[in-house]
C-alpha positions in Angstrom: 94.1 88.9 73.0 90.3 88.9 73.6 90.0 85.5 72.0 92.9 84.3 74.1 91.3 85.5 77.3 88.1 83.7 76.4 90.0 80.5 76.1 91.8 81.1 79.4 88.5 81.5 81.3 87.6 77.9 80.5 87.8 76.0 83.8 88.4 72.8 81.9 91.4 74.2 80.1 94.4 72.0 80.7 97.7 73.3 82.0 99.4 72.0 78.8 97.0 74.0 76.7 97.6 77.1 78.8 101.3 76.8 78.4 100.9 76.3 74.7 98.7 79.4 74.4 100.9 81.6 76.6 104.3 80.1 75.8 104.3 79.1 72.1 101.6 81.5 70.9 103.1 84.6 72.3 106.4 84.3 74.1 107.9 81.8 71.7 107.5 84.3 68.9 109.2 87.1 70.6 112.4 88.2 68.8 115.5 87.8 70.9 113.9 86.0 73.8 115.5 82.7 73.2 116.6 80.2 75.8 120.0 80.0 74.1 120.8 83.6 73.2 120.9 86.5 75.6 119.0 89.6 74.4 121.4 92.5 73.8 120.8 95.8 75.5 118.6 98.3 73.6 120.4 101.4 72.5 118.7 104.8 72.8 119.5 108.3 71.5 121.9 107.1 68.8 122.5 109.9 66.3 122.0 109.1 62.6 124.6 111.6 61.6 128.3 111.6 62.4 128.3 114.7 64.6 131.3 116.4 66.4 132.1 115.2 69.9 132.7 118.7 71.2 130.5 121.9 71.3 131.6 124.4 68.7 131.2 127.5 70.7 131.9 128.7 74.3 129.0 127.1 76.3 128.4 127.4 80.0 126.2 125.2 82.2 125.3 125.3 85.9 124.4 122.0 87.6 122.7 122.3 91.0 122.9 119.0 93.0 126.0 116.8 93.4 124.3 113.4 93.6 124.7 110.8 90.9 122.4 112.6 88.5 124.2 115.9 88.8 127.7 114.2 88.7 126.7 112.3 85.5 125.5 115.4 83.8 128.5 117.5 84.8 130.9 114.7 83.8 129.4 114.3 80.3 129.2 118.0 79.7 132.7 118.8 80.9 134.3 116.2 78.7 132.5 117.6 75.7 133.9 121.1 76.2 131.1 122.7 78.2 132.3 125.0 81.0 130.5 123.4 84.0 130.0 124.7 87.5 128.5 122.1 89.9 126.9 123.4 93.2 126.2 121.0 96.1 124.7 122.1 99.4 126.2 119.3 101.5 129.9 119.0 102.5 130.1 115.7 100.6 129.2 114.9 97.0 127.2 111.9 96.1 123.7 112.5 97.5 122.2 109.2 98.5 125.6 107.4 97.9 127.7 110.0 99.8 130.1 108.9 102.5 131.8 110.7 105.4 134.4 109.9 108.0 133.5 108.5 111.5 135.6 107.2 114.4 134.7 104.0 116.1 136.8 103.1 119.2 139.8 104.8 117.7 139.4 103.3 114.2 138.9 105.7 111.3 136.0 104.4 109.1 133.5 105.8 106.7 129.7 105.9 107.0 127.2 105.9 104.1 123.5 106.3 103.6 123.2 102.6 103.4 124.4 99.6 101.2 123.5 99.8 97.5 123.7 96.9 95.1 125.0 97.5 91.5 123.1 95.3 89.2 124.6 94.1 85.9 121.8 95.8 83.8 123.0 99.2 85.1 124.5 99.6 81.7 124.9 103.4 81.7 126.4 103.5 85.2 128.9 100.8 84.4 129.7 102.6 81.1 130.9 105.5 83.2 132.7 103.2 85.6 134.6 101.7 82.7 135.5 105.1 81.2 136.9 106.1 84.6 138.9 102.9 84.8 137.2 102.2 88.1 135.9 98.6 87.6 138.4 97.3 90.1 136.5 99.2 92.8 133.6 96.8 92.4 133.3 93.1 93.4 130.8 90.4 92.8 128.7 89.3 95.8 128.0 85.9 94.2 124.3 85.6 94.9 121.4 87.4 96.4 118.9 85.9 99.0 115.5 86.8 100.3 114.7 85.5 103.8 111.2 85.4 105.2 110.2 85.6 108.9 107.3 83.1 108.6 105.9 80.6 106.2 108.5 80.3 103.5 112.0 79.0 103.0 114.8 81.4 101.8 115.0 82.2 98.1 118.4 82.5 96.4 119.1 84.3 93.0 122.3 83.6 91.1 123.8 85.1 87.9 121.8 84.1 84.9 121.5 84.9 81.2 118.0 83.7 80.8 115.4 86.3 79.8 111.6 86.1 80.4 109.9 83.5 80.4 112.9 81.3 81.0 114.1 83.1 84.1 110.7 82.3 85.6 111.1 78.7 84.6 114.5 78.6 86.2 113.1 80.2 89.3 110.3 77.7 89.5 112.9 74.8 89.2 115.3 76.2 91.8 112.7 77.7 94.3 112.1 75.7 97.5 108.7 77.5 97.7 107.3 76.8 94.2 104.6 74.6 95.5 103.4 77.6 97.6 103.2 80.1 94.7 99.5 79.7 94.7 99.0 79.9 91.0 95.6 78.8 89.6 96.0 78.5 85.9 92.2 78.6 85.4 91.8 81.8 87.4 91.5 84.7 85.0 92.7 87.2 87.6 95.9 85.3 88.0 96.4 85.2 84.2 95.8 89.0 84.1 98.8 89.4 86.4 101.0 87.4 84.1 99.6 89.3 81.1 100.7 92.6 82.8 104.2 91.5 83.9 104.9 90.1 80.4 103.5 93.0 78.4 105.0 96.2 79.8 104.8 99.1 77.4 104.8 102.8 77.6 102.3 104.5 77.7 99.8 101.6 77.6 100.8 100.0 81.0 100.5 103.4 82.7 97.1 104.0 81.1 95.8 100.8 82.5 97.5 100.8 85.9 98.8 104.2 87.0 95.5 105.2 88.8 95.8 102.1 91.1 98.1 101.5 94.0 99.9 98.2 94.1 97.7 97.2 97.1 94.5 98.1 95.2 95.6 96.3 92.0 96.8 93.2 93.8 93.8 92.7 96.1 92.3 89.3 95.3 94.3 89.2 92.1 97.8 88.1 92.9 98.6 84.5 93.7 99.2 84.9 97.4 102.5 83.0 97.4 104.0 85.0 94.5 102.9 88.2 96.2 104.5 87.3 99.5 107.7 85.8 98.0 108.6 88.2 95.3 106.2 91.1 94.7 106.1 92.5 98.3 109.8 92.4 99.1 110.8 93.7 95.7 108.1 96.4 95.6 109.4 97.8 98.9 113.0 97.8 97.5 111.7 100.4 95.1 111.6 102.6 98.3 107.9 103.1 97.9 105.3 101.3 100.1 102.7 99.2 98.2 99.8 101.2 99.5 101.1 104.4 97.9 103.0 103.1 94.9 101.5 103.2 91.4 100.9 99.7 90.0 102.1 101.1 86.6 105.4 102.1 88.2 105.7 98.7 89.8 105.4 97.1 86.4 108.2 99.3 85.1 110.3 98.4 88.1 109.8 94.7 87.7 110.3 94.8 84.0 113.7 96.5 84.5 114.9 94.3 87.3 113.4 91.0 86.3 111.0 90.4 83.5 112.9 92.4 80.9 116.3 91.9 82.4 118.6 89.2 80.8 121.4 89.6 83.3 120.0 88.0 86.4 119.6 89.4 90.0 123.1 88.8 91.4 124.9 92.1 91.8 128.1 93.9 92.7 129.1 95.8 95.8 131.9 98.4 96.2 135.2 97.3 97.7 135.2 100.3 99.9 132.6 103.0 100.6 130.8 104.3 97.5 132.3 107.8 97.9 135.8 106.5 97.2 134.8 103.9 94.7 132.4 106.0 92.4 131.9 109.6 93.6 135.5 110.5 93.9 136.5 109.2 90.4 133.6 111.0 88.8 134.5 114.2 90.7 138.2 114.0 89.7 137.2 113.5 86.1 135.0 116.6 86.1 137.8 118.7 87.6 140.3 117.2 85.1 138.0 118.3 82.3 138.1 121.9 83.6 134.8 121.8 85.6 134.3 123.7 88.8 132.9 121.7 91.8 131.7 123.6 94.8 130.5 121.9 98.0 128.9 123.4 101.1 127.1 126.1 99.1 123.5 127.1 99.2 121.6 128.5 96.2 120.0 131.8 97.5 118.1 132.8 94.3 117.1 131.7 90.9 116.4 134.5 88.5 113.7 134.0 85.9 113.0 136.1 82.9 110.8 135.4 79.9 110.0 131.9 81.0 113.6 130.8 81.3 116.4 131.0 83.9 118.5 134.1 83.7 120.9 133.5 86.6 121.7 131.5 89.8 123.0 133.0 93.0 124.7 131.1 95.8 126.4 131.6 99.1 129.0 129.6 100.9 128.1 127.9 104.1 125.8 125.3 105.7 122.1 126.0 106.1 122.7 126.3 109.9 124.7 129.5 109.4 123.6 130.7 105.9 121.2 133.6 105.4 119.1 131.6 102.8 115.5 130.9 103.9 114.0 127.5 103.4 110.5 125.9 103.9 109.7 122.8 106.0 106.5 120.9 106.4 104.7 120.4 109.8 105.0 116.9 111.2 101.6 116.1 112.6 102.7 112.8 114.1 105.1 114.5 116.5 103.4 117.8 117.1 101.4 118.5 120.3 99.9 121.4 122.1 103.2 121.8 124.0 105.5 121.7 120.9 105.2 121.9 117.2 107.6 119.9 115.0 108.5 120.5 111.4 110.4 118.3 109.0 111.2 114.5 109.3 114.0 112.0 109.6 117.3 113.6 110.5 116.1 117.2 109.5 113.7 118.1 112.2 112.9 121.4 113.9 111.0 122.2 117.2 108.9 125.4 117.6 107.1 126.2 120.8 103.5 127.5 120.5 103.3 131.3 119.7 107.1 131.4 119.2 109.1 132.6 116.2 112.2 130.7 117.4 113.0 127.3 116.0 115.5 124.7 117.3 117.2 122.2 115.0 117.0 118.8 116.5 119.9 117.5 114.3 122.6 116.3 116.7 125.8 118.2 116.0 127.9 115.0 116.6 126.9 112.8 113.7 123.5 113.9 112.5 120.9 111.8 114.4 117.7 113.5 115.5 117.6 114.2 119.3 114.4 113.6 121.2 112.9 114.9 124.5 114.2 113.5 127.7 111.7 111.0 129.2 112.3 112.1 132.8 109.5 114.4 134.0 112.1 116.6 135.7 114.0 117.3 132.5 112.9 119.3 129.4 116.2 118.8 127.5 117.1 116.6 124.5 119.1 113.4 124.1 120.6 111.8 121.1 119.5 108.1 120.7 122.5 107.2 118.7 125.5 108.2 120.8 124.0 109.7 124.0 124.8 113.4 123.5 122.6 115.5 125.9 121.4 119.1 125.4 119.3 121.4 127.6 115.9 122.9 126.4 117.7 125.7 124.6 120.0 123.4 122.7 123.1 123.9 124.8 125.4 120.9 125.0 125.2 119.3 128.5 127.4 116.2 127.7 129.2 114.7 124.8 130.2 113.3 122.4 128.7 116.4 120.7 130.8 119.6 121.0 128.6 122.2 119.4 125.1 123.4 120.4 122.0 122.7 118.4 121.5 125.2 115.6 119.0 128.0 116.1 116.6 129.4 113.5 113.9 132.1 113.1 110.4 131.7 111.7 110.0 134.4 109.0 106.8 133.1 107.3 104.0 130.7 107.7 101.7 129.2 105.0 99.2 126.4 105.6 101.1 123.5 107.2 104.6 125.0 106.4 107.0 127.4 108.0 109.9 129.3 106.4 113.0 129.3 108.5 116.3 131.2 108.4 119.5 130.9 110.5 119.2 132.9 113.7 122.8 133.8 113.6 123.8 133.8 110.0 127.5 134.3 109.0 128.0 137.2 106.7 129.0 135.6 103.3 129.5 136.9 99.8 126.7 136.2 97.2 128.0 134.9 93.9 125.8 135.2 90.8 126.4 133.0 87.7 124.9 133.4 84.3 125.0 130.4 82.0 123.5 129.0 78.7 121.9 126.0 80.5 120.9 125.1 84.0 120.5 121.5 85.1 118.6 121.1 88.4 119.6 117.8 89.9 118.6 118.0 93.5 116.2 115.6 95.3 112.5 116.5 95.4 112.6 118.6 98.6 115.6 120.4 97.1 113.9 121.0 93.8 110.9 122.5 95.5 113.1 124.7 97.6 114.9 126.0 94.5 111.5 127.0 93.0 110.6 128.8 96.2 113.7 131.0 95.8 112.6 132.3 92.4 113.2 136.0 91.5 110.7 136.6 88.8 108.0 134.3 87.6 109.0 130.6 87.0 107.6 129.0 83.9 104.0 128.1 85.1 103.9 124.7 83.6 107.2 123.6 85.1 106.4 125.2 88.4 103.1 123.2 88.6 104.9 120.0 87.8 107.4 120.6 90.5 104.8 121.5 93.1 103.0 118.1 92.5 106.1 116.0 93.1 105.9 113.8 96.2 108.4 112.1 98.4 108.1 108.5 99.5 107.7 107.3 103.1 110.9 107.7 105.0 113.7 105.2 105.0 116.2 104.4 107.8 119.6 102.7 108.0 121.1 101.5 111.3 124.7 100.2 111.4 125.8 98.2 114.5 129.3 97.3 115.6 129.7 94.2 117.9 132.6 92.5 119.7 132.1 89.1 118.0 131.4 87.5 114.6 128.7 85.0 113.8 127.9 82.3 111.2 125.7 83.4 108.3 124.8 81.1 105.4 122.8 83.7 103.4 124.1 86.3 101.0 126.2 89.2 102.4 123.3 91.5 101.5 120.0 89.8 102.1 116.5 91.0 101.7 114.1 90.3 104.6 110.3 90.0 104.6 107.7 89.8 107.3 109.3 92.1 110.0 107.7 95.2 111.3 110.5 97.5 110.3 113.6 95.7 108.9 113.7 95.0 105.1 117.4 93.9 104.6 120.6 93.0 106.4 124.2 93.7 105.2 127.4 92.2 106.7 129.8 95.1 106.2 132.7 93.3 107.8 132.7 90.8 105.0 132.4 93.2 102.1 134.3 96.5 102.4 138.1 96.5 103.0 138.2 99.0 105.9 135.6 97.0 107.7 137.3 93.7 107.0 140.4 95.1 108.5 138.5 96.4 111.5 137.0 92.9 112.0 140.4 91.2 111.6 141.9 93.5 114.3 139.0 93.3 116.8 137.3 89.9 116.1 134.1 91.8 115.8 131.3 92.3 113.2 129.4 95.2 111.6 125.8 94.7 110.6 123.6 97.1 108.8 119.8 97.0 108.7 117.5 98.9 106.3 113.9 100.0 106.5 112.9 101.0 103.0 109.6 102.8 103.5 108.3 102.6 107.0 105.2 104.3 108.3 105.9 107.3 110.5 102.7 106.7 112.5 104.2 103.4 113.7 107.7 104.7 114.2 107.4 108.5 114.9 110.9 109.1 116.2 114.4 107.8 115.9 114.3 106.3 119.4 111.5 104.0 118.3 113.3 103.1 115.1 116.6 102.2 116.9 114.8 100.1 119.5 112.9 98.1 116.9 115.9 97.6 114.7 117.9 96.3 117.6 115.1 94.0 118.7 114.6 92.6 115.2 118.3 92.2 114.7 118.5 89.7 117.6 115.6 87.7 115.9 117.4 87.7 112.6 120.8 86.8 114.1 120.2 85.1 117.5 124.0 84.6 117.9 124.4 88.3 118.6 122.1 88.3 121.6 125.0 87.9 124.1 127.4 90.2 122.2 128.5 93.6 123.3 127.4 96.5 121.1 130.4 98.7 120.6 128.9 101.5 118.5 125.9 102.3 116.3 125.0 104.8 113.6 121.6 105.8 112.2 120.7 107.5 109.0 117.1 108.5 108.7 115.8 110.5 105.8 112.6 111.4 103.9 113.8 112.5 100.5 113.4 109.5 98.2 111.2 110.0 95.1 107.6 109.0 95.5 105.6 107.4 92.6 102.0 107.6 93.9 99.0 106.6 91.8 98.1 109.1 89.1 101.5 110.8 89.1 102.8 109.6 85.8 101.0 111.9 83.3 102.3 115.2 84.9 105.7 113.9 86.1 108.5 116.2 84.7 110.8 114.9 82.0 114.5 115.7 81.6 113.7 118.5 79.0 111.2 121.1 80.3 109.0 123.8 78.9 111.6 126.3 80.0 114.1 126.3 77.0 117.4 126.4 79.0 116.2 124.3 82.1 116.9 120.6 82.3 115.9 118.2 85.2 118.0 115.2 86.4 117.3 112.8 89.2 115.7 109.5 90.0 112.3 111.3 90.1 112.1 112.4 86.5 110.0 110.6 83.8 112.3 108.4 81.8 111.9 107.3 78.2 113.2 103.8 78.8 113.0 101.3 81.8 115.5 102.0 84.6 115.5 102.3 88.4 117.3 103.7 91.5 121.0 104.5 90.8 120.7 103.7 87.1 117.7 106.0 86.8 119.7 108.8 88.4 122.8 108.3 86.2 120.7 107.9 83.1 118.7 111.1 83.8 121.9 113.1 84.2 123.2 111.7 80.9 119.9 112.5 79.2 120.1 116.1 80.4 123.7 116.4 79.0 122.5 114.8 75.7 119.7 117.4 75.4 122.3 120.2 75.7 124.7 118.6 73.4 122.0 118.1 70.8 121.0 121.7 71.0 124.6 122.7 70.5 125.0 120.4 67.4 127.3 117.9 69.2 126.9 114.1 69.2 124.8 112.6 72.0 126.1 109.8 74.1 124.3 106.5 73.2 122.4 105.2 76.2 121.4 101.6 76.9 118.7 99.8 78.8 116.9 96.5 78.8 114.3 95.7 76.0 111.8 98.6 76.5 108.8 96.4 76.0 107.5 93.0 77.3 107.2 90.0 75.1 103.4 90.2 74.7 102.0 93.2 72.8 98.6 94.4 74.1 
C-alpha cells in the first residue's frame, strides 16, 4: 500500500495507470466482487454443531422496550421455548416505527414517526417478515431520488446487483452530475477518500477515523461534488449531523448501504402504516408463542445483586400519572430568567424560578409541544399543530384538546438535570418479576433512566458505558394534508439537500392504502417532510420548525402555494442514537459484563455492518442468540453484507 501511494502521488500519473493500479491490482482480485455475479450475503453466528432448537429447561426472560429490537428479541426467544415478558412504556408498540390513530376531517387514519424505507440488504428484518408471512405488506417504490436545491441536477438510484466498484461505475455513467464530481486523480487526499471507502474493516477503520468528525475528516479532502451529491445527504440520513458524527461510523454506514451492498439503493415501503404491516405481526407471533406483552407500563425499579440483575418491578400507567420518578436535562436554548425548560422535542417541561412545580408542555390532544402565547397580555400556552390553548397553569382554554396539561413535582436536582414525579399519581400495584435473563431494549434516554432506577449497585463497567451514551441532534416530521393534488416526477420518497431544515419529502397519498383512499375521496394530497438532525439553536421550538417546514414545502412543491391546508401533524423527538467521535471503543455490545444482562437497540456496537432498522432488528436477534447459546440451544444464523471492503489495509 505504501508503494501504491507513492505511485499515486506522481502528478504525471495517467488516469489509465491509476485505474489499472486501483482497479486491476486491488479490486479486480477481490473474491466475489465480479461484474457478473452478485456477492452472496455473509452468514454470521452459524453453529458448527447440530444443536436443539428449543431450550431444554424452564427459562424466563424479561424484555424492556417494545421497539424493533425488543420485539425481535422477544419473538426469537418465545419461539424457542423461553417464557418472555415484554414491557413497553408507551401505549403503542414499535418504538420509532409505532403508529397510532388520528382523525382528519372525519376520516380515520394512522400517524407514524415518519416514513421509513426498507432496503433489500435488510436481510435479518426481511427474514422475520418472511417467517411471519407478511411480505405482502411491503411494496417496491421502484426508484429513489435525491433532489438538490442549488447547483446540481437530481440523482436517481434504481435496483442493481452490481457491487463495488461497478456500482460506482454505473453511477458515473447514469449520473447527470458526473462532470461535477470534482475528482482529481492526482490529488493524494482524494485517493485517500477512495482508499477508506473501499477498505472498511473492523477495528482498523475505527482506529484510523473514529476520533474525527465527518466534517473534520472531510475538510479539504473530499472532492466537493461527491461530498455535496452523496456524502452530505446520505450522512444526514444516518440521523447524525456531520459535525458530530464519527468518520469511522460514517464509513460503516456507507459500506452497509452502498460500497459493500450488492442490492442497490431502491427500496420497499409498507402498504399501510408500519404498525399494522410489521409491528402487529411480530406482536401476534410473540403472543401465539406464549409470550406476555404489556404496554403502558413503567419500570419502577431494577434490583441489582452481585453484579447482575435480580428483579425488575413495574407499574401500570403513563408517566403523567405514574409514581415513578424520571430525570430530564435542562434545555439551555429555551431557558431564561423567567422560565426554566427541561427536555426537548415533544417531551418538554417548564419550571418557574425557585419553584418545585413542573408543567408538561406536551399537548394532550396529539402530542405536540405547546409554546408561550406571543401576546403581551397573555401568559398561557398554545399548540402550534392544531391550535389548542391552555392558561398559565395548564388548564384547557379551547380545543381540540380535552385534558389539561400534566403536572409534576421536582424531587431532586443534580447539575443540569431535575428529577420529576407525577404531581397527582394514580395509586397502582407494583409487580415484581424475577427471570433468568434481562434484555434492555429501550432507546438511549430510556436505558439511562432504567439505570437511574437501580436498587443496589449496578455493574460498574456497564453503568459507565451507559452513562457515556449520547443521543443525536433532534429530528422532526411534519405531515400536511391539502385539498388538491400536484404533479411530481421524482420518487415517492425523495431525499433533499441544500435546505435549512428539510431533508426529505414523502407523498403518502400515493403509497399507503388508507391515504390513497382518502385522496380518491377528497381529491387532496398528503405530504410529509423530514428534518433528520437539525440544530436546536436554529430551531428552538416547534413553532419555528413548523413555520420553516411550511415555507420550504412551497419551495419544493410550488403547485401547493395556492392550496388549502386541511390538517397537519408534527412529531419531534430527541432520542435517536448518537455516534460522536471517540465513542466506538466504549460503546456497549449486546452481551455485557453483567452475566444475565443483554442490550438491544440501534445504539449497541455491532459485530457486522448494519444500520437503522436492520441494526435494531439484528441487535435483538443477537441478544436472543446469546441467551440461546448459554442455554445450549441453536443460534439463529444472521446475515449481512460482506463485512470488509475490497482493499485490505
